[in-house]
C-alpha positions as CSV (number, residue, x, y, z in Angstrom):
1,M,62.5,48.9,21.0
2,E,61.0,51.0,23.5
3,E,57.7,52.7,22.2
4,C,57.3,56.5,22.5
5,T,54.6,57.5,25.0
6,C,53.7,60.6,22.9
7,L,50.6,61.2,20.8
8,C,52.2,59.8,17.7
9,G,52.6,56.3,19.1
10,L,55.5,55.6,16.6
11,G,59.2,55.2,16.8
12,S,61.3,54.7,19.8
13,S,61.9,57.2,22.7
14,R,65.4,57.7,21.5
15,G,65.7,60.0,18.7
16,C,62.1,60.5,18.6
17,P,61.2,63.2,15.9
18,C,59.0,64.8,18.3
19,T,60.6,64.9,21.3
20,Q,60.7,68.8,21.6
21,E,56.9,68.6,20.9
22,C,56.6,66.3,23.7
23,Q,57.6,68.8,26.3
24,R,55.0,70.2,28.6
25,P,53.9,73.5,27.0
26,A,54.8,75.3,30.3
27,E,58.3,74.2,30.3
28,K,58.8,75.1,26.7
29,A,57.4,78.4,27.0
30,A,59.7,79.0,30.1
31,A,62.7,77.6,28.2
32,E,62.1,79.9,25.2
33,G,61.5,82.8,27.3
34,K,57.9,83.1,26.1
35,P,55.0,84.4,28.4
36,A,52.7,81.8,30.1
37,S,49.8,83.0,27.8
38,A,51.2,81.0,24.9
39,E,50.6,78.0,26.7
40,K,47.4,77.0,25.2
41,H,48.7,77.8,21.7
42,L,51.8,75.7,22.2
43,E,49.8,72.6,23.3
44,A,47.6,72.8,20.3
45,D,50.4,73.4,17.9
46,A,52.7,70.5,19.5
47,A,49.6,68.1,19.1
48,A,49.2,69.2,15.4
49,R,53.1,68.7,14.5
50,C,52.9,65.1,16.4
51,W,50.0,64.0,14.3
52,A,51.6,65.3,11.0
53,G,54.9,63.6,11.9
54,S,53.4,60.1,12.4
55,G,51.6,60.7,9.1
56,G,48.2,61.5,10.5
57,I,46.1,64.3,9.8
58,A,47.1,67.5,11.6
59,S,44.3,68.3,14.4
60,P,44.4,69.8,18.0
61,R,44.8,67.2,20.7
62,P,41.8,66.8,22.9
63,P,41.9,67.5,26.6
64,S,43.4,64.3,28.3
65,H,40.5,64.2,30.9
66,C,37.4,65.7,29.1
67,S,34.1,64.1,30.0
68,L,30.2,65.1,29.6
69,Q,30.4,66.4,33.1
70,D,32.8,69.1,32.1
71,L,30.2,70.7,29.8
72,P,28.4,73.9,30.6
73,V,25.1,73.5,32.1
74,E,23.3,75.4,29.3
75,T,24.7,72.7,26.9
76,L,23.8,69.8,28.9
77,V,20.3,71.0,29.2
78,E,20.1,71.3,25.1
79,I,21.3,67.6,25.0
80,F,19.1,66.4,27.5
81,A,16.0,67.9,26.0
82,S,16.9,66.3,22.7
83,L,16.6,62.6,24.1
84,H,13.6,60.8,24.4
85,G,11.9,61.0,27.9
86,T,12.5,57.2,28.7
87,D,16.1,57.7,28.4
88,L,16.5,60.6,31.0
89,P,16.0,58.7,34.2
90,S,19.1,56.6,33.4
91,L,21.0,59.9,33.2
92,A,19.7,61.0,36.7
93,L,21.5,57.9,38.1
94,A,24.8,58.7,36.7
95,C,25.8,61.8,39.0
96,T,24.3,64.4,41.4
97,K,25.0,67.2,38.7
98,F,23.0,65.4,36.1
99,R,19.9,64.8,38.5
100,H,20.0,68.5,39.5
101,I,19.9,69.5,35.7
102,L,17.0,67.1,35.1
103,H,14.9,69.3,37.3
104,I,15.0,72.2,35.0
105,D,11.5,72.3,33.6
106,S,12.4,73.6,30.1
107,I,13.9,69.8,29.3
108,W,10.6,68.4,30.0
109,R,8.5,71.0,28.3
110,Q,10.3,69.9,25.3
111,R,9.7,66.5,25.7
112,C,6.0,67.1,26.4
113,R,5.8,69.0,23.3
114,E,7.8,66.9,20.9
115,E,6.6,63.4,22.0
116,F,2.7,64.2,22.9
117,G,2.3,67.7,21.0
118,V,1.6,69.4,24.3
119,C,1.0,73.2,23.5
120,E,2.7,75.9,25.6
121,N,0.5,76.4,28.7
122,S,2.5,78.0,31.4
123,Q,-0.4,79.6,33.0
124,N,-2.1,76.6,33.5
125,L,0.6,74.9,35.0
126,Q,0.9,77.6,37.7
127,T,-2.7,77.4,38.4
128,V,-2.6,73.7,39.0
129,G,0.7,74.3,40.8
130,T,2.6,71.6,38.8
131,S,5.5,71.5,36.1
132,Y,6.1,69.9,32.8
133,R,8.4,67.3,34.5
134,E,5.2,66.0,36.8
135,V,2.9,66.3,33.7
136,Y,5.2,64.2,31.7
137,A,6.2,61.5,34.6
138,K,2.7,61.2,36.1
139,L,0.3,61.8,33.3
140,L,1.5,61.5,29.7
141,H,4.0,58.8,30.1
142,P,1.8,56.3,32.0
143,Y,-1.2,56.9,29.9
144,R,0.8,57.0,26.6
145,H,-0.8,53.8,25.4
146,I,-4.5,55.0,25.5
147,L,-3.7,57.8,23.1
148,G,-5.3,56.9,19.6
149,L,-8.4,55.6,18.1
150,W,-10.8,52.8,19.6
151,Q,-13.8,51.2,18.5
152,L,-16.6,50.2,21.2
153,E,-16.9,46.3,21.2
154,T,-20.5,45.5,21.1
155,K,-22.7,43.0,19.4
156,G,-24.8,45.4,17.3
157,F,-24.0,49.0,17.0
158,K,-20.6,50.2,17.2
159,T,-19.2,53.9,17.9
160,L,-15.8,55.3,18.0
161,L,-13.5,56.8,20.7
162,Y,-10.5,59.1,20.0
163,V,-8.4,59.7,23.0
164,A,-5.9,62.7,22.5
165,V,-3.9,65.2,24.5
166,D,-5.8,68.4,25.2
167,G,-3.9,71.0,26.9
168,L,-2.4,69.5,29.9
169,G,-4.7,66.8,30.2
170,I,-5.9,63.6,28.1
171,T,-9.7,63.9,26.7
172,G,-11.5,60.9,25.4
173,W,-14.0,61.9,22.7
174,T,-16.9,59.7,21.6
175,F,-18.1,60.0,18.0
176,V,-21.7,61.1,17.5
177,P,-23.3,60.6,14.1
178,C,-25.3,63.4,13.1
179,L,-28.5,63.5,10.6
180,N,-27.9,67.0,9.5
181,T,-24.4,66.9,8.5
182,H,-23.0,66.3,5.0
183,V,-20.3,63.5,4.3
184,D,-17.8,66.3,3.7
185,G,-18.5,67.6,7.1
186,P,-16.2,67.2,10.1
187,M,-17.0,64.2,12.5
188,Q,-18.8,65.3,15.6
189,F,-17.5,64.1,19.2
190,K,-18.8,64.5,22.7
191,P,-16.5,64.3,25.6
192,S,-16.6,60.9,27.4
193,F,-13.7,61.3,30.2
194,R,-10.9,63.3,31.1
195,I,-7.4,62.4,32.6
196,R,-5.7,65.3,34.6
197,L,-3.4,66.0,37.4
198,T,-4.9,66.9,40.6
199,E,-3.5,69.2,43.4
200,R,-1.9,66.1,44.8
201,K,0.1,65.7,41.8
202,S,-1.6,62.5,40.8
203,A,-3.6,61.6,37.8
204,T,-7.2,60.9,38.0
205,V,-9.9,59.9,35.6
206,E,-13.1,61.9,35.4
207,C,-16.1,60.5,33.7
208,M,-18.0,63.1,31.7
209,E,-21.1,61.0,30.6
210,G,-24.4,61.4,32.1
211,R,-27.5,63.5,32.1
212,H,-26.0,66.1,34.3
213,R,-22.6,66.1,33.2
214,R,-21.2,66.1,36.5
215,P,-17.4,64.9,36.4
216,H,-16.9,61.8,38.6
217,S,-14.4,58.8,39.1
218,R,-13.9,56.4,36.2
219,H,-11.6,53.5,36.0
220,L,-9.7,52.7,33.0
221,Q,-7.5,49.6,32.3
222,I,-5.2,49.2,29.2
223,Q,-4.3,45.9,28.0
224,K,-2.2,45.8,24.9
225,D,-4.8,46.8,22.2
226,R,-8.0,46.6,24.5
227,L,-9.3,49.3,26.7
228,T,-11.9,48.8,29.4
229,S,-13.7,51.5,31.1
230,Q,-15.8,51.0,34.1
231,C,-17.9,53.6,36.2
232,K,-20.1,52.9,39.2
233,R,-22.5,55.9,38.7
234,T,-26.0,54.8,37.5
235,D,-27.5,58.1,36.3
236,H,-26.1,57.7,33.0
237,R,-26.5,53.9,32.0
238,W,-29.0,54.7,29.6
239,D,-28.7,58.1,27.6
240,S,-31.8,60.3,27.1
241,P,-33.0,60.1,23.5
242,T,-34.6,63.5,23.9
243,R,-31.2,65.1,25.0
244,L,-29.4,63.3,22.2
245,R,-31.9,64.7,19.8
246,E,-31.8,68.2,21.0
247,E,-27.8,68.4,21.3
248,F,-26.8,66.7,18.3
249,G,-29.8,66.4,16.0
250,T,-29.5,62.4,15.9
251,V,-31.8,59.6,16.6
252,L,-31.0,57.2,19.5
253,L,-28.4,54.9,18.0
254,L,-27.3,53.1,21.4
255,D,-29.2,50.0,22.3
256,D,-31.2,50.8,25.4
257,T,-29.6,47.9,27.1
258,L,-26.2,49.2,26.7
259,R,-24.6,49.8,30.3
260,Y,-22.0,52.6,30.7
261,D,-20.7,51.1,33.7
262,R,-18.4,48.8,32.0
263,L,-17.3,49.2,28.2
264,A,-14.6,47.5,26.3
265,Y,-12.8,48.9,23.2
266,R,-10.3,47.7,20.7
267,R,-7.6,49.8,19.0
268,L,-7.9,51.0,15.4
269,Y,-5.0,51.6,13.0
270,L,-5.3,53.7,9.9
271,P,-4.6,51.5,7.0
272,P,-1.0,52.3,5.4
273,S,-0.9,53.7,1.8
274,H,1.2,52.6,-1.1
275,P,2.0,54.5,-4.3
276,D,-0.1,51.8,-6.4
277,D,-3.2,52.4,-4.4
278,L,-6.2,53.8,-6.7
279,I,-6.4,56.8,-4.0
280,R,-5.2,57.3,-0.8
281,P,-6.8,55.0,1.9
282,G,-8.4,56.1,5.1
283,L,-11.5,57.0,6.9
284,F,-14.7,58.1,5.0
285,Q,-18.2,59.2,6.0
286,G,-21.3,57.7,4.6
287,K,-24.9,57.8,5.3
288,Y,-25.9,53.9,5.2
289,D,-29.4,54.5,6.6
290,R,-31.8,56.9,8.5
291,C,-29.5,56.6,11.6
292,G,-27.1,59.2,10.3
293,L,-23.6,59.3,9.3
294,S,-21.2,56.2,9.8
295,I,-17.5,55.9,9.4
296,A,-16.0,53.6,7.2
297,M,-12.2,52.5,6.5
298,L,-11.1,52.1,2.9
299,R,-8.1,49.8,2.6
300,F,-6.5,48.2,-0.6
301,H,-5.2,44.5,-0.5
302,G,-3.7,43.6,-3.9
303,K,-6.5,42.6,-6.3
304,Y,-9.1,43.8,-3.9
305,A,-10.3,46.8,-1.9
306,R,-12.7,46.9,1.0
307,V,-14.9,49.6,2.5
308,T,-15.5,48.4,6.2
309,N,-18.2,50.4,8.3
310,I,-16.6,50.8,11.7
311,S,-19.2,52.5,13.2
312,G,-23.0,51.9,13.5
313,H,-24.0,48.5,12.3
314,H,-21.4,46.4,10.5
315,N,-21.2,45.9,7.0
316,D,-18.7,45.8,4.3
317,I,-18.5,46.8,0.6
318,E,-16.0,44.4,-1.2
319,I,-14.6,45.5,-4.5
320,Q,-12.9,43.4,-7.2
321,L,-10.2,45.7,-8.8
322,K,-9.8,43.6,-11.8
323,H,-13.5,43.7,-12.8
324,R,-13.7,47.0,-14.1
325,I,-16.8,48.4,-15.7
326,Q,-16.5,50.5,-18.7
327,L,-18.2,53.8,-18.5
328,R,-18.5,54.6,-22.1
329,D,-18.7,58.4,-21.6
330,G,-21.2,57.8,-18.6
331,E,-24.0,56.3,-20.9
332,I,-24.2,53.2,-19.0
333,F,-25.5,55.0,-15.8
334,R,-28.6,56.2,-17.9
335,D,-30.0,52.7,-18.4
336,F,-30.6,50.8,-15.2
337,N,-31.3,47.5,-16.8
338,E,-28.2,47.7,-18.8
339,L,-26.1,48.4,-15.8
340,S,-27.8,45.5,-13.9
341,R,-27.0,43.1,-17.0
342,V,-23.5,43.9,-17.0
343,V,-22.9,43.6,-13.2
344,Q,-25.0,40.4,-13.2
345,E,-22.9,38.8,-15.8
346,I,-19.6,39.5,-13.7
347,H,-21.5,38.4,-10.6
348,E,-22.3,35.0,-12.1
349,R,-18.8,34.7,-13.7
350,V,-17.3,35.3,-10.1
351,L,-19.7,32.9,-8.4
352,R,-18.5,30.2,-10.8
353,E,-14.9,30.9,-10.3
354,Q,-15.5,30.6,-6.5
355,A,-17.3,27.5,-6.8
356,Q,-14.7,26.1,-9.0
357,Q,-11.8,27.2,-6.5
358,Q,-14.1,25.3,-3.6
359,E,-14.2,22.3,-5.8
360,D,-10.3,22.4,-6.4
361,G,-9.5,23.4,-3.1
362,T,-7.6,26.4,-4.3
363,E,-10.2,29.2,-3.1
364,E,-8.5,32.5,-2.2
365,S,-7.8,33.1,1.7
366,E,-6.6,35.8,4.0
367,S,-3.0,34.3,3.7
368,H,-2.6,34.3,0.0
369,G,-5.5,36.2,-1.7
370,W,-4.8,39.1,0.1
371,Q,-1.5,41.1,0.3
372,S,0.1,42.3,3.6
373,P,0.1,46.3,3.9
374,A,3.9,45.9,3.1
375,Q,3.1,44.6,-0.5
376,P,2.4,46.7,-3.5
377,S,-1.1,46.7,-4.9
378,I,-1.4,44.9,-8.4
379,G,-4.7,46.5,-9.3
380,E,-4.8,50.0,-11.2
381,S,-2.3,52.4,-10.1
382,G,-3.0,55.7,-8.2
383,A,-1.2,57.4,-11.2
384,A,-3.8,56.1,-13.6
385,A,-6.5,56.9,-11.6
386,A,-5.4,60.4,-11.2
387,E,-4.9,60.8,-15.0
388,E,-8.3,59.1,-15.8
389,Q,-10.5,61.6,-17.6
390,P,-13.7,62.2,-15.7
391,V,-17.1,61.5,-17.4
392,P,-20.6,62.7,-16.5
393,F,-22.5,60.6,-13.9
394,V,-25.9,60.5,-13.3
395,L,-28.0,58.2,-10.9
396,P,-30.0,55.5,-12.9
397,V,-33.7,56.1,-13.0
398,G,-35.3,54.4,-10.0
399,V,-32.0,54.5,-7.8
400,S,-32.8,56.6,-4.7
401,P,-29.8,58.5,-3.3
402,R,-29.3,58.6,0.4
403,D,-27.5,61.9,-0.2
404,Q,-28.6,64.3,-2.9
405,N,-25.4,66.5,-3.0
406,Y,-23.2,64.1,-5.0
407,P,-20.5,64.7,-7.6
408,R,-21.7,65.1,-11.3
409,T,-18.4,63.1,-12.7
410,C,-16.6,60.2,-12.1
411,R,-13.3,58.2,-13.1
412,M,-13.8,54.7,-12.7
413,C,-16.2,51.9,-11.8
414,F,-15.7,48.4,-10.4
415,Y,-17.8,45.5,-9.6
416,G,-18.6,45.2,-5.8
417,V,-20.5,43.5,-3.2
418,D,-22.2,44.9,-0.3
419,T,-22.2,42.4,2.6
420,G,-23.4,42.2,6.1
421,T,-25.5,40.3,8.8
422,V,-29.0,40.6,10.1
423,D,-30.0,38.3,12.9
424,G,-27.2,35.8,11.7
425,S,-28.0,35.6,8.3
426,V,-25.5,37.0,5.6
427,W,-26.6,38.9,2.9
428,R,-24.5,39.7,-0.6
429,D,-25.9,42.3,-2.8
430,P,-23.9,42.8,-6.1
431,G,-23.4,46.4,-7.1
432,V,-21.1,49.2,-8.6
433,F,-18.3,50.9,-6.8
434,I,-17.7,54.3,-8.1
435,L,-14.4,56.3,-7.9
436,F,-15.4,60.1,-8.0
437,D,-12.2,61.7,-7.1
438,E,-9.6,61.5,-4.4
439,N,-12.1,62.4,-1.6
440,H,-15.3,60.9,-2.7
441,L,-16.7,57.3,-3.4
442,G,-20.1,56.0,-4.0
443,F,-21.9,52.4,-4.2
444,I,-25.1,51.6,-6.2
445,D,-26.7,48.5,-4.6
446,L,-28.6,47.0,-7.6
447,V,-30.9,44.9,-5.3
448,Y,-32.3,47.5,-3.1
449,K,-31.7,50.4,-5.9
450,T,-29.9,52.6,-3.3
451,F,-26.9,55.0,-3.7
452,M,-24.4,55.6,-0.8
453,L,-22.1,58.4,-1.1
454,F,-18.8,58.6,1.0
455,G,-16.7,61.7,1.6
456,R,-13.1,61.6,3.0
457,V,-12.8,62.4,6.9
458,Q,-11.1,65.8,7.1
459,N,-10.5,65.4,11.0
460,T,-6.8,64.8,11.8
461,F,-6.0,62.1,14.4
462,Q,-2.8,61.5,16.4
463,N,-1.4,58.0,17.4
464,V,-3.2,56.0,14.5
465,E,-0.3,54.5,12.7
466,A,0.1,51.0,12.9
467,P,3.6,50.2,14.4
468,S,4.0,47.4,12.1
469,P,2.3,45.4,9.1
470,Q,1.5,42.5,11.4
471,A,-0.2,44.8,13.9
472,F,-2.4,46.1,11.2
473,L,-3.3,42.7,10.1
474,E,-4.2,41.7,13.5
475,M,-6.2,44.7,13.9
476,R,-8.1,44.1,10.4
477,K,-9.2,40.6,11.7
478,N,-10.5,41.9,15.1
479,I,-12.7,44.3,13.2
480,Q,-14.0,41.8,10.7
481,Q,-17.3,40.3,12.2
482,V,-18.6,38.5,8.9
483,S,-16.3,35.6,8.7
484,H,-17.4,33.2,5.7
485,R,-16.1,31.5,2.7
486,G,-16.4,34.0,-0.3
487,L,-14.4,36.2,-2.5
488,F,-12.2,37.6,0.3
489,F,-12.2,35.7,3.4
């Protein structure tokens, strides 16, 4: 049996139920004496009846030779603008028409806005004499891996670098800790370098450091999660303490031996959150010492939480969520001796458990004592923390606060340890970790009788989310400088 060549694809050519429908529309119109204007209608109607005769759903027959090139230019522009910029060069190789369309700047303006958050700035484009296509291809795409948050790699003092798209350029901002700012105030930054397109349509890196703030050439090298900055100018290898105090109200925090001609940074990711976390993790500002505010990162890992200082001098506050301290309507804060006794009992019990685990070879380690960010926390749930009724909070007599403006109510308290290093020696001071609310934390060091307040950072950052749980775990190991056997590592 010879198959029918019409759209239905069923039956034989002899006696086909859709023989009349398979005639050419122009021929059928002429045979029936109908005007040629009915040709399109007859073609669609024939296709619909042919589908219906074969048991299919009636629908118009598509053009036999329709392709993407046949679409109107306006439609192609809209389609191309919705694709990722890395896919567009392949389209340009498809045909001459696509290559010409991809020179339309509105396509690249949308890609710059959606992928990098570039704001509309056509006037600046005309001033520089460039286009969004050149901004995307020669600046944003080649330097996309530099965007985000970085930590300066030094043996002592550490600072942060935030790199973000700024107008039609990319600016690197260095965090400047201030003495006169409350923990709820915004983070203070000063420009470190800027990447922009020159009149020759090539990207150049300008260093903005130095006493005279005269932009000059700077070399940047990006390798995975490491950034190296090199500058050959010598007028800013040492910053002026007087200038820092006058402009930012700070003391000199940088080591006088810190050379600006070559700096190395490592990437920082913000910790992922889970519904069972006590509060949303993230960055907090705290006043550790007389050097001003420092930035700390709060993250949760199963039965534990950690507040890691990522600027200034390194130290951690380790919190055991399974050892909660009963507030007793806030009365426990009124007697320092009673508070110390409760914490010391927990501390000694933890040390005994730790010693037993070492003896049995079952001590908790990074691989199983801490859960990955993809796993839920097993401590108190975030919902429970939010529903907890606040109780009055007062500092115990004899405890000196580093910030007088602290909350007067709190929700929960846990046993914690302040740990760090001085000249290679490790200290571990037991204390009380205090959860005031969603945006405020506190820690009472019972050894030095000091109180530290932390406020959530209100600045917003782009390109700071970890691409995977493994990437965050690797970053966490990189910022952990105190490596010793203990409660957590």
